[in-house]
N, C-alpha and C positions, 0 to 999 in steps of 0.2 A: 368472540375473542380473535385477535389477529394471529397470524400464523406463528410468529416466532415466540409468542408467549407460551404456547403449548409445546414448542419444540423440545425443550430440555426435559420434559416430563415423560417422553415416550419410553414405556417399559422401565422407567426409573434409571435409565442408563446414564453413565457419566459422559459428558460431551467434551471433546477435544477443542482447544482454542487455536485459532489460526489468525495471523495478521496478513492482510492483503495490502501490498504497496502499489498504489495506482497512480500513474502519471496523469498530470492535468491535461495533457494533449489528448488523452483518450476521450475526454468529454466532448471534443469538437471534431468536425470535419472541415473541409475547405470553405464551407459556407457559414460556419458558426456552430453552435451547440447542436449535438446530434441526439435528438430525443429517442429515436428508434434504437440506437446503440445503447443509450443509457437505460432505457426500459428493459432491454434484453439483459443487460448487466444486472439490473435489479431482480429480474426473474430468476437468474442464476443464483444470486445471493439468497433469495427466498428458498430455493431448493436446498442449498448448502446449510441454511439455518436449522434444518431438521436434524443435522448431525454435528454442527460446529457452533461454537461461540465465536463471533467474528468481530475483529477490529479492522478498520481500514485507515491507512495513512494516505492522504490525497495530496498530490503535488499542486503547483500553481503555474506551471510553465505555459499553459494556454493564455494566461493573462500577462505574466511577466516572469522572465528568467534572469537572474542576476548575472549569470555567465554570458548572456547575450545582450539583452537590452541595457542591463546595468553597465556593461563595458562600452556599449555604443554611446551611452550618456556620460561616460567617464566618471561614474559615481564611485564613492568610497564603498568598499565591499559591505561594511556593516549596514549602510543605508540601503544598498541594493538588496541585501539579504532580507532586510525588514520588509521591503515592498513585496518580495517574493513570499514571505510568510503570511502577509496580509492577503495575498492572492489565494492562498490555500483556504482561508476562511470563507471566501466567496464560493469556492468550489465545494466546500463541505456543506454549506447551506443548500446549494443546488442539489447535491447528492442526497441529502436528507429528504428533500421534497420528492425526489424521484422514488426513493424507497417507500415513502408514504403512499405513493400512487399504486404500489403493488401490495399495500396492506402490511408493511413492515415497520415496526417501531425502531427508532434509532435515536441516539443522542450525539450531538456534536460537542466535543471538548477541545478547548483551545489551550495552547502552551503559554499564552500570555493573557493578561487581564483585558477582557473585552466583554464583561458580564452583562452589558445591556443587550448583547446579541447572542452570545453563547457562553456557558460557564467555563471556568478555568479547570484544567486537568488537575485532579488529585485522586489518590488511590481509593478513597471512600466512594467517590462518584463512579470510578471504574468498576469497583467490586459490586456496587449496587446495580449498575447497568448489566453486568454479566449475570448476576443472580436473577434479573428480570428478563434475561435472554434478549436484550436489546442489542442491535448493531451499534458499535462505537465508532464514530468517525473522528479521527484525531486530526486537528488542524493547527497551524501556527508553527510547524516544524518542532524543533526542540525549544524554541523561544529564544535562541541565541544565534548570532551570525557565525559563519564559518563551518556550520554543520549541514550535511546534506539530508534529503528526505530518506535516503538509504539508512543512514545512521539512526534517524528518527524512527524508522520502521522497526529496526531491531530493538531499540529502546522500548517502544510501545509493546512489542511482542513480549518482552520480559515482564512488563507491567500487567499484561492480561494472562500471563502464564502459558504463552504459546511456544511450542517447540519448532514451529515452522513459520518462515516468512515467505509468502508467495509474491515474488516480484513480477507483476503483470506489466509487460513491456512490449515493444514492437519487434524485439529480437526473439528468435525461437529457442534460445539457449545460450550457454557460455561457449565462446570460441577462443582459439589460440590467438586470433587477431580479428580486426574488424572485418566481418564477412562481406561487407559492401565494398571495401577497398581491396581486400586480399581474397581472391576467389579460391585459394588453396587453404584457407583457414580451416583448422580442424575443430569440429564440434565435440564437446565433452558431454557424455551422458551423466557421469559422476566425476566430481573433482574435489580435491581437498582444499580447505581454507588456505593452507600453507602454500600450495601451488598457485592459487589465485594471487596471493601477495607476492610470492617470489617472481612471478612472471608479469606482475603489474597489469593484470587483466582488469580493464576499467569498466567491466559490466556492472560492478558494484564498488562503492567507495571503500578504500582500505580501512578506514575507521570502523565502518559498519562490519566489514569482514572480521576484523580483530575482535570486536564486541560479540559477534555471533560465535566465533570460535571459542572464546572464553566462557561462553554460557551454553555451548552445545545446541545452538539454534540452527537448524537446517535452512538453507535459502534455496527456494525453487525459482528458477528463471524460465519464463515461457512467453509465447506470443499471445497476448490477450485479445488480439484482433481475430484469432482463429475462432471458428464457430464453437460455441459452448466451451470455451477455453477453461473457465473456472471449474466446470463439472469434470472436464478431462483431467485437470491437474489433481483433483481430489481423488480420482479413481486409479490413475495410471502413473506410477513412479517413473515410467520411461518417457512421459510427456515433458518436453523441455529438458532442463539440466538441473542437477542437484549439487549444491555446494555443502560439504559436511566435513 
Protein backbone atom coordinates (compact mmCIF):
# COMPACT_ATOMS: atom_id res chain seq x y z
CA UNK A 1 0.00 0.00 0.00
CA UNK A 2 1.39 3.43 -0.90
CA UNK A 3 2.13 5.88 1.89
CA UNK A 4 -0.76 8.29 1.60
CA UNK A 5 -3.47 5.59 1.46
CA UNK A 6 -2.68 4.68 5.01
CA UNK A 7 -2.03 8.21 6.22
CA UNK A 8 -5.55 9.25 7.07
CA UNK A 9 -6.16 6.16 9.18
CA UNK A 10 -3.45 6.70 11.78
CA UNK A 11 -5.17 6.32 15.16
CA UNK A 12 -8.38 7.31 13.42
CA UNK A 13 -7.49 10.96 13.71
CA UNK A 14 -9.14 13.65 11.63
CA UNK A 15 -6.77 15.23 9.15
CA UNK A 16 -6.55 18.93 8.38
CA UNK A 17 -6.63 20.03 4.75
CA UNK A 18 -4.10 22.48 3.34
CA UNK A 19 -3.72 24.07 -0.09
CA UNK A 20 -0.19 24.69 -1.37
CA UNK A 21 0.20 27.33 -4.07
CA UNK A 22 3.38 26.58 -6.01
CA UNK A 23 4.95 28.80 -8.65
CA UNK A 24 5.83 27.18 -11.96
CA UNK A 25 9.32 28.68 -11.71
CA UNK A 26 10.03 26.39 -8.75
CA UNK A 27 10.14 23.43 -11.13
CA UNK A 28 13.14 24.79 -13.01
CA UNK A 29 16.65 26.10 -12.55
CA UNK A 30 18.74 27.99 -15.09
CA UNK A 31 19.35 24.78 -17.06
CA UNK A 32 15.80 23.46 -17.18
CA UNK A 33 13.68 21.23 -14.97
CA UNK A 34 15.33 20.52 -11.62
CA UNK A 35 14.71 16.86 -10.76
CA UNK A 36 16.63 17.03 -7.47
CA UNK A 37 14.56 19.97 -6.26
CA UNK A 38 11.30 18.37 -7.35
CA UNK A 39 12.19 15.04 -5.75
CA UNK A 40 12.93 16.82 -2.48
CA UNK A 41 9.60 18.66 -2.74
CA UNK A 42 7.84 15.32 -3.26
CA UNK A 43 9.59 13.79 -0.25
CA UNK A 44 8.38 16.69 1.88
CA UNK A 45 4.84 16.20 0.59
CA UNK A 46 5.11 12.52 1.50
CA UNK A 47 5.92 13.43 5.11
CA UNK A 48 3.16 16.03 5.26
CA UNK A 49 0.63 13.54 3.89
CA UNK A 50 0.72 11.65 7.18
CA UNK A 51 -0.96 14.63 8.84
CA UNK A 52 -2.64 16.62 6.07
CA UNK A 53 -4.96 16.18 3.14
CA UNK A 54 -3.18 18.17 0.45
CA UNK A 55 -4.23 20.18 -2.56
CA UNK A 56 -1.68 21.86 -4.82
CA UNK A 57 -2.31 24.73 -7.22
CA UNK A 58 0.53 24.89 -9.72
CA UNK A 59 1.42 27.90 -11.82
CA UNK A 60 2.78 27.90 -15.37
CA UNK A 61 5.26 30.77 -15.40
CA UNK A 62 8.22 28.56 -16.32
CA UNK A 63 6.52 27.93 -19.68
CA UNK A 64 4.52 31.10 -20.30
CA UNK A 65 3.45 34.12 -18.30
CA UNK A 66 0.69 36.35 -19.67
CA UNK A 67 2.07 39.43 -17.94
CA UNK A 68 5.47 38.90 -19.59
CA UNK A 69 5.46 36.89 -22.83
CA UNK A 70 1.84 37.80 -23.50
CA UNK A 71 2.70 41.50 -23.40
CA UNK A 72 5.85 40.97 -25.44
CA UNK A 73 3.69 39.39 -28.15
CA UNK A 74 1.03 42.12 -27.77
CA UNK A 75 -1.60 39.42 -27.21
CA UNK A 76 -5.11 40.09 -26.02
CA UNK A 77 -5.21 39.21 -22.35
CA UNK A 78 -7.87 36.48 -22.63
CA UNK A 79 -5.71 34.67 -25.20
CA UNK A 80 -2.54 35.14 -23.19
CA UNK A 81 -4.28 33.93 -20.02
CA UNK A 82 -5.50 30.85 -21.88
CA UNK A 83 -1.93 29.96 -22.89
CA UNK A 84 -0.86 30.42 -19.27
CA UNK A 85 -3.63 28.12 -18.06
CA UNK A 86 -2.57 25.45 -20.56
CA UNK A 87 1.00 25.76 -19.23
CA UNK A 88 -0.21 24.78 -15.75
CA UNK A 89 -1.60 21.53 -17.18
CA UNK A 90 1.86 20.51 -18.36
CA UNK A 91 3.34 21.32 -14.95
CA UNK A 92 0.59 19.39 -13.20
CA UNK A 93 1.32 16.25 -15.22
CA UNK A 94 5.03 16.60 -14.48
CA UNK A 95 4.38 17.06 -10.76
CA UNK A 96 2.06 14.03 -10.67
CA UNK A 97 4.82 11.86 -12.13
CA UNK A 98 7.36 13.17 -9.60
CA UNK A 99 4.98 12.33 -6.74
CA UNK A 100 4.55 8.84 -8.15
CA UNK A 101 8.34 8.41 -8.02
CA UNK A 102 8.15 8.65 -4.21
CA UNK A 103 5.13 6.32 -4.03
CA UNK A 104 2.45 8.98 -3.62
CA UNK A 105 -0.89 8.72 -5.39
CA UNK A 106 -2.30 11.91 -6.83
CA UNK A 107 -4.96 13.12 -9.21
CA UNK A 108 -4.71 16.05 -11.63
CA UNK A 109 -7.94 18.00 -12.06
CA UNK A 110 -8.39 20.68 -14.72
CA UNK A 111 -10.61 23.75 -14.61
CA UNK A 112 -11.48 23.30 -18.28
CA UNK A 113 -12.40 20.36 -20.47
CA UNK A 114 -9.33 18.39 -21.48
CA UNK A 115 -10.57 14.94 -20.47
CA UNK A 116 -8.41 12.97 -22.89
CA UNK A 117 -5.49 14.02 -20.66
CA UNK A 118 -6.89 14.93 -17.21
CA UNK A 119 -10.45 15.02 -15.83
CA UNK A 120 -12.32 18.25 -15.22
CA UNK A 121 -12.68 19.60 -11.68
CA UNK A 122 -15.91 18.81 -9.91
CA UNK A 123 -16.73 18.45 -6.23
CA UNK A 124 -17.50 14.72 -6.49
CA UNK A 125 -13.98 13.99 -7.80
CA UNK A 126 -12.47 16.31 -5.18
CA UNK A 127 -14.31 14.59 -2.33
CA UNK A 128 -13.43 11.14 -3.69
CA UNK A 129 -9.72 12.02 -3.89
CA UNK A 130 -9.75 13.45 -0.36
CA UNK A 131 -11.46 10.33 0.99
CA UNK A 132 -8.78 8.18 -0.66
CA UNK A 133 -6.04 10.46 0.74
CA UNK A 134 -4.75 11.30 -2.72
CA UNK A 135 -2.86 14.51 -3.39
CA UNK A 136 -4.97 16.78 -5.61
CA UNK A 137 -3.12 18.84 -8.21
CA UNK A 138 -5.34 21.62 -9.56
CA UNK A 139 -4.48 22.93 -13.03
CA UNK A 140 -6.03 25.32 -15.54
CA UNK A 141 -6.43 28.20 -13.10
CA UNK A 142 -10.07 29.10 -12.56
CA UNK A 143 -10.76 28.30 -16.21
CA UNK A 144 -11.36 31.99 -16.88
CA UNK A 145 -9.10 34.87 -17.96
CA UNK A 146 -8.32 37.82 -15.68
CA UNK A 147 -7.94 35.66 -12.55
CA UNK A 148 -4.58 34.89 -10.96
CA UNK A 149 -3.33 31.62 -9.49
CA UNK A 150 -3.54 33.32 -6.07
CA UNK A 151 -7.30 33.63 -6.46
CA UNK A 152 -7.45 30.09 -7.78
CA UNK A 153 -5.54 28.86 -4.73
CA UNK A 154 -8.07 30.36 -2.31
CA UNK A 155 -10.94 29.01 -4.40
CA UNK A 156 -9.52 25.47 -4.36
CA UNK A 157 -8.75 25.77 -0.64
CA UNK A 158 -12.45 26.34 -0.05
CA UNK A 159 -13.33 23.33 -2.19
CA UNK A 160 -11.11 21.00 -0.16
CA UNK A 161 -12.14 22.51 3.16
CA UNK A 162 -8.71 24.01 3.90
CA UNK A 163 -8.34 26.87 6.35
CA UNK A 164 -4.81 27.66 5.22
CA UNK A 165 -3.19 28.49 1.89
CA UNK A 166 0.57 28.06 1.89
CA UNK A 167 1.97 30.41 -0.74
CA UNK A 168 5.32 28.82 -1.57
CA UNK A 169 7.28 31.60 -3.23
CA UNK A 170 10.79 33.04 -3.52
CA UNK A 171 10.13 35.76 -0.91
CA UNK A 172 10.44 34.88 2.78
CA UNK A 173 7.31 36.75 3.87
CA UNK A 174 5.14 39.83 3.50
CA UNK A 175 6.97 43.16 3.40
CA UNK A 176 5.87 46.79 3.48
CA UNK A 177 7.57 47.23 0.08
CA UNK A 178 9.58 45.15 -2.36
CA UNK A 179 12.62 44.12 -0.26
CA UNK A 180 14.76 43.78 -3.37
CA UNK A 181 14.18 47.46 -4.23
CA UNK A 182 13.69 48.95 -0.77
CA UNK A 183 16.30 47.73 1.72
CA UNK A 184 14.37 49.43 4.55
CA UNK A 185 11.19 47.46 3.84
CA UNK A 186 9.62 46.05 7.00
CA UNK A 187 8.76 42.37 7.24
CA UNK A 188 5.47 41.45 8.91
CA UNK A 189 5.23 38.23 10.90
CA UNK A 190 1.46 38.66 11.14
CA UNK A 191 -0.68 41.04 9.10
CA UNK A 192 -4.40 41.54 8.66
CA UNK A 193 -6.19 41.12 5.32
CA UNK A 194 -7.41 44.74 5.55
CA UNK A 195 -3.88 46.10 5.92
CA UNK A 196 -2.68 44.12 2.90
CA UNK A 197 -5.51 45.65 0.85
CA UNK A 198 -5.20 49.17 2.27
CA UNK A 199 -1.46 49.30 1.59
CA UNK A 200 -1.76 47.57 -1.78
CA UNK A 201 0.85 44.97 -0.82
CA UNK A 202 1.20 42.98 -4.02
CA UNK A 203 2.55 39.79 -2.47
CA UNK A 204 -0.90 38.39 -3.15
CA UNK A 205 -3.66 39.38 -5.54
CA UNK A 206 -6.35 41.66 -4.00
CA UNK A 207 -9.16 39.40 -5.24
CA UNK A 208 -7.53 36.44 -3.51
CA UNK A 209 -7.10 38.46 -0.31
CA UNK A 210 -10.75 39.51 -0.33
CA UNK A 211 -11.95 35.94 -0.93
CA UNK A 212 -9.69 34.63 1.84
CA UNK A 213 -10.88 37.33 4.26
CA UNK A 214 -14.54 36.57 3.55
CA UNK A 215 -14.00 32.90 4.33
CA UNK A 216 -11.43 33.17 7.13
CA UNK A 217 -8.68 31.37 5.18
CA UNK A 218 -5.21 32.16 6.49
CA UNK A 219 -2.47 32.76 3.93
CA UNK A 220 1.05 31.72 4.86
CA UNK A 221 3.80 33.29 2.72
CA UNK A 222 7.28 31.77 2.84
CA UNK A 223 10.43 31.04 0.85
CA UNK A 224 9.99 27.57 -0.65
CA UNK A 225 13.64 27.50 -1.73
CA UNK A 226 14.76 27.26 1.92
CA UNK A 227 15.75 23.76 3.05
CA UNK A 228 12.69 21.71 4.14
CA UNK A 229 10.49 24.80 3.80
CA UNK A 230 7.21 22.84 3.68
CA UNK A 231 8.05 20.95 6.85
CA UNK A 232 9.03 24.18 8.58
CA UNK A 233 5.84 26.01 7.67
CA UNK A 234 3.80 23.07 8.96
CA UNK A 235 5.47 23.20 12.38
CA UNK A 236 6.45 26.83 12.97
CA UNK A 237 3.92 29.69 12.80
CA UNK A 238 6.86 32.11 12.89
CA UNK A 239 8.22 30.77 9.61
CA UNK A 240 7.40 33.30 6.91
CA UNK A 241 4.39 35.58 7.35
CA UNK A 242 0.72 34.96 8.07
CA UNK A 243 -2.15 36.98 6.58
CA UNK A 244 -5.32 36.59 8.65
